C-alpha positions as CSV (number, residue, x, y, z in Angstrom):
1,X,-33.6,38.2,16.9
2,X,-37.2,39.2,16.1
3,X,-40.5,39.3,17.7
4,X,-42.0,35.9,18.8
5,X,-45.8,35.7,19.2
6,X,-46.8,33.2,21.8
7,X,-50.3,31.7,21.1
8,X,-51.0,28.6,23.2
9,X,-54.6,29.4,24.1
10,X,-55.8,26.2,22.2
11,X,-54.2,23.9,24.7
12,X,-56.9,22.2,26.7
13,X,-56.2,20.3,29.9
14,X,-57.5,16.7,29.7
15,X,-56.7,13.4,31.3
16,X,-54.0,12.8,28.7
17,X,-52.2,16.1,29.4
18,X,-52.2,19.3,27.4
19,X,-53.9,18.2,24.2
20,X,-54.1,20.5,21.2
21,X,-57.3,19.8,19.2
22,X,-58.6,21.0,15.9
23,X,-59.8,24.5,16.0
24,X,-62.8,24.3,13.6
25,X,-65.3,25.4,16.3
26,X,-63.6,28.8,16.8
27,X,-64.5,32.0,15.0
28,X,-62.8,32.0,11.6
29,X,-61.1,35.4,12.1
30,X,-59.7,34.1,15.4
31,X,-58.3,31.0,13.6
32,X,-56.7,33.1,10.9
33,X,-55.1,35.5,13.3
34,X,-53.6,32.5,15.2
35,X,-52.4,31.0,11.9
36,X,-50.7,34.2,10.8
37,X,-48.9,34.5,14.1
38,X,-47.8,30.8,14.0
39,X,-46.5,31.3,10.4
40,X,-44.5,34.3,11.5
41,X,-43.1,32.3,14.5
42,X,-42.2,29.4,12.3
43,X,-40.4,31.6,9.8
44,X,-38.5,33.3,12.5
45,X,-37.5,29.9,13.9
46,X,-36.2,28.9,10.4
47,X,-34.1,32.0,10.3
48,X,-32.7,31.5,13.8
49,X,-31.7,28.0,12.9
50,X,-30.1,29.1,9.7
51,X,-28.2,31.9,11.5
52,X,-26.9,29.3,14.0
53,X,-25.4,27.3,11.2
54,X,-24.8,30.0,8.7
55,X,-26.6,27.9,6.1
56,X,-29.4,25.4,5.5
57,X,-32.5,24.6,3.6
58,X,-33.9,28.0,4.6
59,X,-35.7,28.8,1.4
60,X,-37.9,25.7,1.5
61,X,-38.6,26.3,5.2
62,X,-39.8,29.8,4.6
63,X,-42.0,28.7,1.7
64,X,-43.6,26.0,3.7
65,X,-44.3,28.0,6.9
66,X,-47.9,28.8,6.1
67,X,-48.7,25.2,5.4
68,X,-47.2,24.1,8.6
69,X,-48.9,26.9,10.5
70,X,-52.3,25.8,9.3
71,X,-51.6,22.1,10.1
72,X,-50.0,22.5,13.5
73,X,-51.9,25.5,14.8
74,X,-55.4,24.6,13.4
75,X,-55.8,21.1,12.2
76,X,-53.8,18.5,14.1
77,X,-54.7,16.8,17.4
78,X,-51.6,16.1,19.5
79,X,-50.3,16.2,23.0
80,X,-47.1,18.3,23.2
81,X,-46.2,16.8,26.5
82,X,-46.4,13.3,25.1
83,X,-45.5,13.2,21.4
84,X,-46.2,9.4,21.3
85,X,-49.7,9.7,22.7
86,X,-51.9,7.1,21.0
87,X,-54.7,9.5,20.3
88,X,-52.6,11.8,18.2
89,X,-52.9,12.5,14.5
90,X,-49.8,11.5,12.7
91,X,-47.7,14.1,10.8
92,X,-45.1,12.5,8.5
93,X,-42.4,14.7,7.0
94,X,-41.2,12.9,3.9
95,X,-38.8,15.7,2.8
96,X,-36.2,15.2,5.6
97,X,-34.2,18.3,4.5
98,X,-37.2,20.5,5.5
99,X,-36.5,19.5,9.1
100,X,-35.7,23.0,10.2
101,X,-39.2,24.1,9.3
102,X,-40.7,21.1,11.1
103,X,-38.6,21.8,14.2
104,X,-39.8,25.4,14.2
105,X,-43.4,24.1,14.0
106,X,-42.6,21.7,16.8
107,X,-41.4,24.6,18.9
108,X,-44.5,26.6,18.1
109,X,-46.6,23.6,19.1
110,X,-44.7,23.2,22.4
111,X,-43.2,19.8,21.5
112,X,-39.6,21.0,21.7
113,X,-38.3,24.1,23.6
114,X,-37.9,27.1,21.3
115,X,-34.3,27.7,22.6
116,X,-33.3,24.3,21.4
117,X,-33.7,25.5,17.8
118,X,-30.3,27.1,18.2
119,X,-28.7,23.7,18.4
120,X,-29.9,22.8,14.8
121,X,-27.5,20.5,13.0
122,X,-24.9,20.8,15.8
123,X,-23.0,17.8,17.1
124,X,-25.1,15.9,19.7
125,X,-28.3,17.9,18.9
126,X,-31.7,16.3,18.9
127,X,-32.3,18.4,15.7
128,X,-30.2,17.0,12.9
129,X,-30.1,18.6,9.5
130,X,-32.3,15.9,8.1
131,X,-35.3,14.7,10.1
132,X,-34.8,11.5,12.0
133,X,-37.4,9.8,14.2
134,X,-34.8,8.3,16.5
135,X,-33.5,11.8,17.5
136,X,-36.4,14.3,17.6
137,X,-39.7,14.2,19.6
138,X,-42.6,14.6,17.2
139,X,-40.7,13.3,14.2
140,X,-42.8,10.3,13.1
141,X,-40.4,9.0,10.4
142,X,-36.9,9.4,9.2
143,X,-37.2,11.3,6.0
144,X,-34.7,12.2,3.3
145,X,-34.9,9.1,1.1
146,X,-37.3,11.0,-1.1
147,X,-40.4,9.3,-2.4
148,X,-41.1,7.1,0.7
149,X,-43.2,9.4,2.8
150,X,-46.6,8.8,1.1
151,X,-45.9,5.0,1.1
152,X,-45.3,5.2,4.9
153,X,-48.4,7.4,5.2
154,X,-50.5,4.7,3.6
155,X,-49.3,2.2,6.2
156,X,-50.0,4.6,9.0
157,X,-53.5,5.3,7.8
158,X,-54.2,1.6,7.3
159,X,-52.9,0.8,10.7
160,X,-55.0,3.5,12.4
161,X,-58.1,2.2,10.7
162,X,-57.4,-1.4,11.6
163,X,-57.0,-0.3,15.2
164,X,-60.3,1.5,15.1
165,X,-58.7,4.9,15.9
166,X,-60.3,8.2,14.7
167,X,-56.8,9.7,14.2
168,X,-55.8,11.0,10.8
169,X,-52.5,10.8,8.9
170,X,-51.0,13.9,7.4
171,X,-48.1,13.5,5.0
172,X,-45.9,16.4,3.8
173,X,-43.8,15.9,0.6
174,X,-42.4,18.0,-2.2
175,X,-42.9,18.4,-5.9
176,X,-39.5,16.7,-6.5
177,X,-40.9,13.6,-5.0
178,X,-43.5,13.5,-7.8
179,X,-40.6,12.2,-9.9
180,X,-40.6,9.0,-7.8
181,X,-42.6,6.0,-8.9
182,X,-43.1,5.0,-5.3
183,X,-45.1,8.1,-4.7
184,X,-47.6,7.2,-7.4
185,X,-47.7,3.5,-6.2
186,X,-48.7,4.9,-2.8
187,X,-51.3,7.2,-4.4
188,X,-52.8,4.2,-6.2
189,X,-52.8,2.1,-3.1
190,X,-54.4,4.8,-0.9
191,X,-57.3,5.1,-3.3
192,X,-57.6,1.3,-3.6
193,X,-57.8,1.0,0.2
194,X,-60.2,4.0,0.4
195,X,-58.0,5.7,3.0
196,X,-60.3,8.6,3.8
197,X,-58.2,9.3,6.9
198,X,-55.2,10.2,4.8
199,X,-54.4,13.9,4.0
200,X,-51.4,14.6,1.8
201,X,-49.9,18.0,1.1
202,X,-47.5,18.7,-1.8
203,X,-45.1,21.7,-1.6
204,X,-45.0,22.9,-5.2
205,X,-42.1,25.3,-5.0
206,X,-40.8,24.5,-8.4
207,X,-37.2,23.7,-7.2
208,X,-35.2,20.6,-6.6
209,X,-31.5,19.9,-6.1
210,X,-30.6,19.7,-9.8
211,X,-32.7,22.8,-10.9
212,X,-36.3,23.8,-11.7
213,X,-38.6,20.9,-11.1
214,X,-40.4,21.3,-14.5
215,X,-37.0,21.1,-16.3
216,X,-36.0,17.9,-14.6
217,X,-39.2,16.1,-15.2
218,X,-42.5,17.7,-16.2
219,X,-45.2,16.8,-13.6
220,X,-48.2,18.8,-14.7
221,X,-51.2,18.8,-14.7
222,X,-51.3,17.8,-11.1
223,X,-55.0,18.2,-10.3
224,X,-56.0,15.8,-13.1
225,X,-53.4,13.3,-12.2
226,X,-54.4,13.0,-8.6
227,X,-58.1,13.0,-9.5
228,X,-57.4,10.1,-12.0
229,X,-55.9,8.1,-9.1
230,X,-59.2,8.6,-7.1
231,X,-58.2,11.4,-4.7
232,X,-60.1,14.4,-3.5
233,X,-58.0,17.2,-4.9
234,X,-57.5,20.8,-3.8
235,X,-54.9,23.2,-5.3
236,X,-54.2,26.5,-3.6
237,X,-51.6,29.3,-3.2
238,X,-49.5,27.7,-0.4
239,X,-48.6,31.1,1.0
240,X,-52.2,32.2,1.4
241,X,-53.5,31.3,4.9
242,X,-57.1,31.8,3.8
243,X,-56.9,29.5,0.9
244,X,-55.0,26.9,2.9
245,X,-57.5,27.0,5.7
246,X,-60.4,26.5,3.3
247,X,-58.7,23.6,1.6
248,X,-57.6,21.8,4.8
249,X,-61.1,22.3,6.4
250,X,-62.6,20.7,3.3
251,X,-60.2,17.8,3.6
252,X,-60.5,17.2,7.3
253,X,-64.3,17.8,7.4
254,X,-64.5,15.0,4.8
255,X,-62.0,12.7,6.4
256,X,-63.6,9.3,7.2
257,X,-62.0,6.0,8.1
258,X,-63.1,4.8,4.6
259,X,-63.5,7.1,1.6
260,X,-61.4,9.0,-0.9
261,X,-57.9,10.1,0.3
262,X,-57.3,13.9,0.2
263,X,-54.5,16.0,-1.3
264,X,-53.8,19.7,-1.0
265,X,-51.4,20.8,-3.8
266,X,-49.7,24.0,-2.5
267,X,-48.0,26.4,-4.8
268,X,-45.3,28.1,-2.7
269,X,-42.4,30.5,-3.1
270,X,-38.9,29.7,-2.0
271,X,-37.9,32.3,0.7
272,X,-41.5,33.6,1.1
273,X,-41.8,36.4,3.6
274,X,-38.2,37.5,3.4
275,X,-37.5,39.6,0.2
276,X,-33.7,39.4,0.5
277,X,-33.9,35.6,0.1
278,X,-37.0,35.4,-2.1
279,X,-35.4,37.7,-4.7
280,X,-32.0,36.2,-4.8
281,X,-30.9,33.3,-7.0
282,X,-33.0,30.3,-6.1
283,X,-30.8,27.7,-4.5
284,X,-31.7,24.3,-3.0
285,X,-29.3,24.9,-0.2
286,X,-28.6,28.5,1.0
287,X,-25.5,30.0,2.5
288,X,-26.2,33.5,3.9
289,X,-23.6,36.0,5.0
290,X,-23.5,36.7,8.8
291,X,-24.5,40.3,8.3
292,X,-27.5,39.4,6.3
293,X,-29.3,37.3,8.9
294,X,-30.4,40.3,11.0
295,X,-31.6,42.0,7.7
296,X,-33.7,38.9,6.9
297,X,-35.2,38.9,10.4
298,X,-36.0,42.6,10.2
299,X,-37.7,42.2,6.8
300,X,-39.8,39.3,8.2
301,X,-40.9,41.3,11.2
302,X,-41.6,44.4,9.2
303,X,-43.8,42.5,6.7
304,X,-45.7,40.7,9.5
305,X,-46.3,43.9,11.5
306,X,-47.3,45.8,8.4
307,X,-49.8,43.2,7.4
308,X,-51.2,43.0,10.9
309,X,-51.6,46.8,11.0
310,X,-53.3,46.8,7.6
311,X,-55.7,44.1,8.6
312,X,-54.8,42.0,5.5
313,X,-55.7,38.3,5.1
314,X,-52.2,37.2,6.1
315,X,-50.9,36.3,2.7
316,X,-47.1,37.1,2.6
317,X,-46.2,39.7,0.1
């Protein structure tokens, strides 16, 4: 088990409990340091869950860690002591099989105890292999029926606006879901309703269950497609915290109750941060030998500590 960095200095005591608020007023270097630490912790949590089961959607979780670190550590408003607090921003995980990454982000945020990650996918656990809102605190929707997340996000964003709430809706989905017509119906609807309080993020890792995404159904050029639907579009390296922070800042700074919806297209690498997994055959579902999990954790920690010592921008090698 590797190093875990505990950074909870953004939790402010208020009448509603310990509310985490957006960090945009802090010094940029402070924000980036916290994001890098959160990304490391999220990746370590993904590996710990994978080790507990011996398998899982580990590659996607490692690839998405930087996105989740920026969102949960820096952008979202939420109360970890009350995941259903009415004032919270909504985070919707459409890709239910990415749940182990979301659970790790929840643990980093204080929504679930970190030690509970070791119960991932076990009988009776609150952390099933695919995300389910009826089981897990902080899980807003039951994902896994791919292509539905953005549609649900449109409904959440409409509802928040109708209630006069300032909260925003964040939706995480994958490039495989761009094959689904319902995703594009939702994109068209969001622009029609001018849902400026909606921020989508697409994990473009180039892989789905049946093979490389581009071989299954070509989905490029993404920037032009989203722009043609009336969205504010940003495309970045999804494993670069600096680029991610700039993109999400631009989206959230521009988020209004009424306006153009926002999308951050994130090009990520399956297994990012762990060379043993990143350089192996790319698989939708990974089984890892028992003796390799400590190697993976050691590689992750070595890379994190080396980057911190070098004072780099936090982009995983």
